[in-house]
N, C-alpha and C positions, 0 to 999 in steps of 0.2 A: 348207556348211563345218561341220566337227565342232566340238564345244565345246573340245576340246584345241587345235585349230588357231586357233579364234577367241581363246582365252585367250592363246595364244602371240603372236598379232598384237597384242593389246592390251598385252601385256608389252613387246613390241618397241617399240611406239609410246610407251609410258611411259618406256622406257629412252632413246629418242632425244630426247624432249622436253627434258630437262635439258641435253643436249649442244647442242641448237639454241639454247637460251636462253644458254648459255655463249658460243657463237659470236657471237650477236647482241650480247651484252654487250661482247665484244671489239671488234666493229665500232663500237658506240656510243661506247666509250671512245676509240677511235682518232679518230673523226670529231670528238668533243668536243675532244680534244687538238689536232687540226689547226686548229680554229676559234680556240682560245685562242692558238696560236702565230701565226696570221695577225693577231690583235690585237696581239701583240708586234711583228710586222713593221710594222704600220700606225703604231703609236706611235713606233717607231724612225725610220720614214720622215718622220713629222711633225717630230720633234725635229731630225734632221739637216738637213732642208730649211730649218728656221728658223735654222740657223747653229750649232747646238750641235755640239761636236767629236765625231767618231765614237768615239774612244777614251774620252771622258768618258761617253758614253751606254753604251758597252759595260761600263765600270767599274761604273756603277750597276746595270746589268742583272745582272752576275755577283755583286756583293756582295749584291744583293737576292735572287738565286737561293739563295745560301748561307743567308741569313736565313730565307727562306721554307721551305727544307728543314728547318731546325732547328725552326721553328714547326710544320711539318706532321708531322714524325716524333718530335720531342722529342730532347733531347741524348743520352739513353741509347740510343735506337735508332740514332741517327746514329753514335755510337761503335761500336755493335755491327756496323752495316752497312759502315762505312768501314774495311775491312781488306783492301786489295787484295793479291792474290797476286803480281801483276806491277806493282809501283808505277812502275817506269820506263816501261813501256808506257802506263800510265794517265796519267802526266804528259805523255808525248808526245802521246797522243790529246787530252788536255785543251788542250794548246798548239795542236794542229791545229784543234780546235773553235773556239778563240779567233780564230785567223787566218781561219777560215771566217766567223765572225760579223763581224769587222771588214770583210772584203771585201764580204760580203752587205749590210751596212749602207751601205757606200759605193755599192753597186748601187742600193739603194732610194732613195738621194738623187738618182739620175740617171734612174731608170726607173719606170714604173708598177708597182704591186704585182703584178698578175697576170703580166705579162711577166717580171719579175724572178724570180718563183716558178717559172714555166715553165722558164726557162733553168737554174735550180738543179736541176730534175728531169732534166737531162742527166747528172747524176752517175752513175746506174746504167750509162750507156753507157761512161763512163770505167772503171767497176769491171770490166765485162766485158773491156775492152781490156787492162787492166793486171793483173788477178788471176792470169793464168797465170804471169806473171813475178814478181810481188810476193808472191803467196800460194801459188804452186805448184799451183793448182787445175787439174785436167784433167777437165772434165765429159765425159759421154758424147757420142757423135756427135749423137744426137737433141737433147740440150740445147744443144750448140754451134750447131746450125742455128737453133733457136728463139732463142737469145740474140743471135747475130749478125744474124739477121733483124730482131730488135728494135733493135739498134744502127743498122742501115741505115735503118729506118723513123724512128727518133728523130732521126737525123742529117738526114734530109729535112725533118722537122718543124722542127728548129732553123734550117735554111736558110730556110724559109718565114718564120719569126718575124723573123730578122735580115736579110731580103732587102734587096738594094741599093735605095735610093730609099724605104725605109721611114722611119717617124718616130722610130725608136729611136736613142738616143745611141750613137755609135761607142764612146767610152770605157766607157759603161754595158754594152754588149754584151761588150767584152773582159773587163771585170771580172766580168760574169755568168758567162762561161765559166770564168774563173779560179776563181770561187767554187764552181762545180760540180766542178772538178778537185780543189780542196782538200777539199770535202765527200766526194768519192769516196775520197780517201786516208784520211780520217777513218773512213769506213765500213769500209774494209778493216782498219784498226787495231781497230775495234770487233769485227769477226769474230774476230780473234786473241784479243782480251781476253775475249770471251764464253766461251771455253773454260776460263777460270780464275776470273773474277769474276762475281758476281751483277749484274744490271742496275742495282739500286739503288746498289751500290758505284760503278758507272760514273757514275751521275747525280750522286752527291755529289762524286766526284772532279772531274767536269767543272766544277762550280761553284767548287770550291776552287782548281783550277788557273787558271781564268779570273779569279777575284778576285785571286789572288796576282800574276799577271803584269800585269794591268791596273793594279794598285796601283803597280807599278814604273814603268809607262808614263805614267799619268795626270798626274803633275806637269808633264810636258812638253807636255801637251795640255789644260790646264785651261780651264774656262769663262771666256770673256772678260767676261761679265756674269752677275749673279745670275739664275738662271732665274725666269721668271714663275710665279705660283701654278699655272697650268694646266700649264706645262712641268714643274714639280716633281711634280705628280700623275702625268703621263705617264711621267716618269723612274722614279718609284717603282713604277709599274705594270709596267715591263719585267721587273723581278726576279720579280714574282708570276706574270705570264703565262708567262715563260720556264720557271720551275721547275714550275709546275702543269701547263703544257702537255706538257712532256717526261715528267712523272710519269704523266699519263693515257696517253700513248703507250706507256710501259713497261708499265703495268698491262694495256693492251690485249693485248700479246703474252704475258701470263701467262694470258689466257683463250682465246686462239686462236693457232695456229702461224703462222709467217711466210708459208708458202705460201698460206694462206687470206687473210691480211690484206694482203699486198703490193699486190695490185691496188687496194685501197681507199686506199692512200697518195695516189694521184693525185686523190682527191676534194679535196685541199687547193687545187687549182686553183680549185674552185668557191668555197671560203671566201675565197681571195685576191681573186678577181674581185668577189665580192659586197661585201667590206669595202672594196676599192679604189674601187668605185663609190659606196658610201655615204659614205666618208670624203673622197674626193678627186674624185668625179665622173668617174673614169676607167674607160672600157670599151675592151677591145681591138676593133679593126676586124675585119671578117669574115675577112680574109686571115690576120691574126695569130691569131684564134680558131681557124681551121683548122690553123695550124701548131702551136698549143698542143695541140689534139686529137690531131694526129699524134704529137707527142712523148709524150703519154699512152699512145697505143696501143703505140708502140715500147717505152716503159718497162714496160708491162704484160707484153709478150712477154719482156723481159729478166727481169722479176720471177718468171716461172715458166712463162708460156705454157701449153701444154697440160697439163703436170703440175699447175699450180695449179688449172686448171679441173677436172681429175679429182679433186683433193683437195677442192674446194668441193662437187662433186657427192657424193663419198663421205661427207663429214662431215655433209651435210644429208640423207643417206639416200636420195638419188635414184639411179636406175640410170645407169651410164656409167663 
C-alpha cells in the first residue's frame, strides 16, 4: 500500500470515528431515556394499584413535568423554545398525549408492566394502517411490502400475547389496544408538527397541555386520603422521570436519525421486563415472551425494515 493510500485510509478512519461515537451516543441516550420512562411506568403502576386515582397521578406527573423542564432549561430558555408555529396542533397533540397517559396508567393497574408495554408497541401497526388516509402517505412498493409484512407479524405476536385462556385481564387487553391506537394517533400528529416546531417546543407544550387539562379534571378525582410519605415520593418522581426520560429520547434523535434509532426503541421491552420483575416479581411466561418478541420483530419491520438495516450499515462504515 502506498503512503498516499495509507494516509487516505487513516484519514477516512479518523473521519468515521466521530460519526460512530455520535451514533453510539444517540443509542445510549435513547436506552437511558427508555429505562427512566420504565421507572415512570413502574411508579404509576404502584400508585394506581394502591388506590390512588389515575387522574390525580397524571396531574402530579404533568405538573412535575413542567416544573422539571423549567429547572432543567431555565425560564429564559423555556420562553425561547416555547414558540409553537402551529399552536392548535400542539394543543391537540398534548391532549392526545394526556388521553394516552390516562389509558396507559389504567392498563398498568390491570396488567404486568412488560405485557402492557408490549401491547403499546402495537402503535406502529396502527400508524401503518391509518397513515395513508390521515397523513396522505404513499410509500414505495418495496416499503409497503416491508411495512405490511411487519403489521402481519406484529398482529400475530399480539394474538399470542392476548391468546384465549391466557392470564391477562380482558379489560386490560382492551385498554391496552386502545392505548396503542391513541398513541398511534399522537405519533401521526407528531409527524405533522415536526415539520414546523422543534422537538423541545413539543416537549414543553406536552407538559403544559397535560398540566392545564388535568388541573381542570383533578377536582373531580381528588385523593380520598393523604398519600403516605412513600406515595408522595413516588408521585413527585413521576414528573421528574417523565420529563427527563422524554428529554433524553429527544436528545437521542439529535445525535442519530430515526431510521437508525427506530429498531432500538423496542429495547424498552427489556427495561420494562427487568423493572417489572424487580419491583413486582412479574415475569412473562414463555408463550407471552414469544408473543412479545414477535411484536418486536413486526415493529422493527414497520420501523424501517431493510432500509433501516442499510442505513445502519452505511452509517457504521460497513459494506452493504
